[in-house]
N, C-alpha and C positions, 0 to 999 in steps of 0.2 A: 175459531180455532187457530191460534198464533205459534209462528213452528221456533219460534226465539223472538227473544225480546230487542224491540226494534223501535223506532221514530215511522211515524206513515202518516201520510195525508188521506183524509175522506174523499174518495169521489161515492157522489150519488148519482142515479141514473134515472128519471123523472120525466114527466110530461102532467103539465094544467090539462087540467079538464076545461075551464071557462077563463074568460079574459077578464084581467085585474090586475093587482099592483104587484111588486115582486114578492115572493114566497121570503120568509122569514122562519124560519127552523132552530128547535134546539138541539143541541146535539149530547146526549147523556153515553159515558162509557161504564158499565157496571153501575148503574143509578145515578151517580155524577157528574156535574159538568165540570171536563179537565181543566177547565180553566173559564176564567165569564164572558172572554167573546162568542163561545160557543153555545152560549143561551140566546141568542139572537146571531143568527150567519143568513147569508142571503141566497137565495136562490133567484140566477137575474133568469127573467123571459128573454125567449130569442125573437127577434123582428126582421122583415126582409120585405122591402118592394113590394108590393101587388102587383105591381107590371114592370116589364123590362126595359121598357121606355116610359120616358118623361110623359105629364103630362102636356097636352099644348091647348092655348085659346085658339079665340079667331084672328088675331092678329100674328099668330107664328112666336108667340113666347111660351118657355116652357117653364113647368114647374113640377115639382118633388109628386112622384105618386104615393099616395096614399100608403101608410106603415099596416103592413098584417102580421099578427103572430103565427109564429109555426109550431103545428100542433104537432110536431114529431115528438121524439124520446130525447133526450136532452143529458148531457153528460157533463156533470159542475164537479171542480174537485172546490172544495169549500175554502172561502179565504177572505182574509180582510179587506173592506172595502171604505175603510177610514184614514189609511197614508199612514198608521202608526206600524204595519210590518207590511212589507214589498210580496212576499213569498206566502203559499200557499197552510194554510194551519198544521199544524204539526201534532199527532199524539204519541205521548209513549206509552207501548202495549208490551205488558211481560207476556211470556211465554204459556200458555196454556189456554183454557175456555173463557170465554166472554160476551156480554149483550151489549151493543149497539143499540140506543131508543131516540126514533127520532119525535120532535112534541111541538107542539103549535102552529102548525101551519094557518092555520084561520081561513084557509081556503082549499077548496075538492081537488086533490094532487094524488095520481097513479105514482107508484116506486115501483122500479122495475128490477133495482138493486143496489145497495149500499157496499163498496171495495174501501179497504185500506188497503192501500198501495204504497210501494216506495215511493221517498221522493223523488223529484227529477232531479240529475246531479251533474247537469252537463260539462264536460270539458272544456279547458280552453281549447282554442282554435290553433292548430297544427296546421302548418303551411306546409303541407305537401308537396308534392309535384304534381302539379297542375296541367292538364292536357287541352290544348286549344279546343273548341269545341264548334264545330262547323253548323252551325245554327242562327237563325236568325232572334233576334231580339224579341221577347215577350211584353208585351206594352198590356198594361192591365190599367182599364179610368177608374178613377177612385171613387167615383160617382156609380160605376155597376157593382159595390159592394154586395155580397150574397146575405150576409148574415150582420146583425148588429144583436149585443142586450140590452138593447137602449131604442124606444122608438122614437125619443128626441134625434136619434144620430141619422142623419135624413140627408139628402144630396141635396146642393147649393149651387148656387148660382155665382158668382164672379167676372162681370164683362167689363172690368176694366185694363184687365192686363191683355196686351195681344197675343200675350202665349199659352193661353189658355187652350184643353182641347174638351169639346169644339168651343169656338169663339163665334161671335156674330156682332159688328158693331152696329147694327137694328135692333135685331131680336135677342132676348134674355135666354142664354143656356145654359142647361143643367148641366155643371163642370168639374164639381171638385165635391169633397166630403171632408166631416168634422167640422173643427173651429171651434167653440166655447163650448157646441153640445157636447164633444166629445173631451171630456176633460177633469174627469173624476175616476182615482182607484179601479179598475178592474174594467172602465169602460171598454169594450173589444167590438174590431171591425175586423172581418173575415172576405174574404176575395177567393171565389173559383179561378182557377187557370188551367191550362193544358200544353203539357210538353212534346211536341213534335221528334227533338230529337237529345235523348240523353245524353249528361254531360257536367261539364261546370259553372254555374252562372255565380256573377254577383249581382249585386240588387243593389237598383238607382230610386231614388225616389225624389217626386217633385213637391215642394210643401212649404207652407208659411206658418211661421210661428211669431206675429207680430203682438203678443196678449204679453208674455209674461219678459217685461223689458230687462234686458240684461241677465236673462235668465235662461233656463234651455227646459225644454219638454221631453220626458223621457216615456220612449215606448218598447214591450216586451214582444218581440219578432218570434213566430212559431211556425214553421213550414208543417203540415199536414200534421196540426195539431202538438208538436212536439217541438223542444229548443233546440238549434240543430249545434249551437257551442257557447260555450257561457256569457261570451262578449255580446250574443244577440240579446242577455236579459234587460241589458239596458242600452236602448241604443239613445243617444243624445241632439235632440234637435235645435241648435242655438235661433236667439232671438233675431229677427231682423223685419226688416219694413215690407220686403220685395221676396215672390216666390222664389226659391233656393230648389240648389238640388242637395242632399244627402245620397253619399257613396259608402254601402258598406264597409269600412276598413280604410275609406279616405284614402290615400296614396300608396295604401299597401292593402290593397284590395282582400277581401274575404269570400271565399267560394264557397257555394253549396252545391253540392252533385246529386242531380235530379233525374230521375228516371223517367220514362216515356210514360205518358198516358195524365189522369187527371190529378191535379193535387189542390191544396188551401195554403193560403199565408194569411196571417193575422197578425195584427198589432195592439198590443191592449196596453190603456194606460197603467204604467206603473211608476212609483215615485223613486223608486232606487235606494240611495245612499242618504234622498231628503227623510227617508222613514224614521231615521234616527233624529233628525232634527225635531220634526214631530213630536216623538216621544221623550226628545227634553223638555222641549217649548212647553208639551203638553203639563208633564209635573209641575215646571216651573210654574206656570201661569194658575196651579191650583193653589200651592204653595203661597202667590201672592195674593188670590182672592179671600183664604183665609187669613192673612196677615189684615188685609183692608178692613175685614169685618172685627175683628182685634182691633184697629184705631177707631172706627167711626163709633163703636160701643163708648169711648172716650171721649172723643171732640164732636161726636156728629157726623152729617154729612155735608155743616158749613157750621166748622168751626170758628171759634171767637178768636180773631187775631191778636188780639190782647191781651190773651189767656195764657198762662204759660201751663201746659198739658202735661210736660215731662214724660211724656210716651216711653222714654227707655225704660224708664224705673217704673212704669205700671201695666209694663206689658212682658211677660217671664220671652223673655230672649231675645229681645227685641233686637241689640244691636248684629247680636250672634246672628239671626236670620235675615236680617237686611244685608249684612255684608254679603253671605252665601246666596242670595238669591243676585244682587249686583255681580258678583265674582263669575256667577252661574251665568248669566245673562252676555257678560263679555267675552268670556269663552265661548260662548253658543255662535257670537256674531261672529269673534275669529274664525271658527272653525268653516260658518259657511262662508266666510267671504273667500277662505282658500280653496274651498271645491270653485270657486269662480274664478281663480286664480288673481289674487287681487280686487277683482269686481266689488260691486255693492247692487241692493236691491231698496225695496222701498220698505221690506220684510226686516231687513239688516239693520236699516234706520231706525222703524219703531223698536228693533230690540236693545239698539243701543241708546235711546231716548229713557227706556224704562231704566236701564242702568243709571242714567246722571241722575234722575228721580231721588230713585234709592241714593243714591251718593251725598246727594243733598241734603236729605234728611240726614244721613250719618254724619256728615260734617257741623249741620247747626242743629243739634238735638231738640234745643229750648227753642225752637222755632218751625219744629218740623211740623205742625201744624201747617203752617203756611204753603205747604206741597202736596196736602191731601186730595184736592182735584186735580193736580194734575198727574198725582199717583194714579187716581181712578181714570183719567183718559187713558193714559199710557197701559194701564191694564188693559181697557177695554179694544183699546186697537190691537196690544198682542191677542186676545182672546179672536177677534176678527181674523189675525194673520193666521191664528192655528187651523181654520179653516180654508182661509186662502192660498195657502204654501203649500196645498196637497194637491191645486187644479194646476192640469197637465193641455191645455189647447192644443189643438196641431189642425191643420186643414192638408188633406191630402189631392194631391191632384192627380198624380199617375204614378203608378209603379212598373219600376222596369225590369226584368231579368235577363241580364247581360252575360251573354255568351263568353268564356275565358277565351280571350286576345283581341274582344273589341272593347269600345267605348258606348258608354253612352248616347241615346238621342238629345243632344240640349235643345227644347223647344221654348227657351228663352226666346222673344221678338228681339232683332237688332232695332236699335232707333231709326231706321226708315220706315220698319216695320210698324215700329209702335206711333212714328208721328203721324204714319196715315191714317192708321185705325184713330187713332185721337182727332185726326180733323173730321174724318166722316164723322163720328160720333159727335161730335161740335153742329157741324153740318146737320144732322140727322134730326137734333133735337129743336131743330126751327119748323118741320114739317110734322114730327109726331102727332097722334092724336092721344093725348091722354086722358 
């Protein structure tokens, strides 16, 4: 029963009875799917470490504990996991009585409740008068994550950097989480922590993002399952080859008021404004695929270079379509480059290459068949990037909640410590029993 016309998110409280893959369920409103995406929406299982301590072998090396499924009830707000949108699904509900139908789970599942809830609308950060907080810095080790919604997200080891916590020049130590296993939209990690002294805290994260060259990996921040302010919807972690520090708000820190007691902090992969680029490229790629079929129906996949096919005469709206696709690709590349403040990526280069192929076909209408192979090659490259551009890998070593009035603790090793660490690893390599 809806009290007014409004847009709602869909929250399902559920529990799995058997271990398996994530559930894909259909959601209908009054007997119909509100839109295509709700025919197969995902309920992700939750996972945790089987033990609180790493597995240790006979030589003292640490390994990640087994991941086991959480059997408690899970609250899931349904959302897109393909990268086309970056927020939970919305459905329009009119005032009055309605029915909601869930279908096709294909696995045993218990449904405790279905809720239509108002969408979260966090306000922009307000720089109110911040009082200093007389408290210690709260340190959370990345590898101590409490929950993950993928069993591929496991604690890992980096023994090449002397600033890791913990680290050992001889034995392998589990000391971070994430990387390329934590990169798909919706992938989420949650940590528990305890506040001894209530007050205002800033957030500092020691991270490494060395996979998206010249790009940013984005995360959605939640404290106690709520977005603290709008800026927390998209945290940008820039590319770099070393471990670095992210500070919430940079030079003008954003503070979060935390009461005394137990809390949770979570970071979730989001595509942010990248979602609009994914959506635009998806439409262009689909159109280019249809146009390619029209072309090879006339030329075949291996055109005769000596034959004049006159594609512009035989394919309806050929020039108009190629012109539109070329211009849309150029505009997309420009918009993506602007988000990087003039930088570029391999994805942008691939988009521009497809635009060049289309431009060559338009400029040389009587020998356009010579570009069919280039067309297909560029098209498949774009299709690949459509999948890859939503990947947002990120590694987390440590999270610090820093009381107002204090600075985060920089764990990066100085030159001397790094030099000694490297020498020790080099010397030990001669005596290690492999």
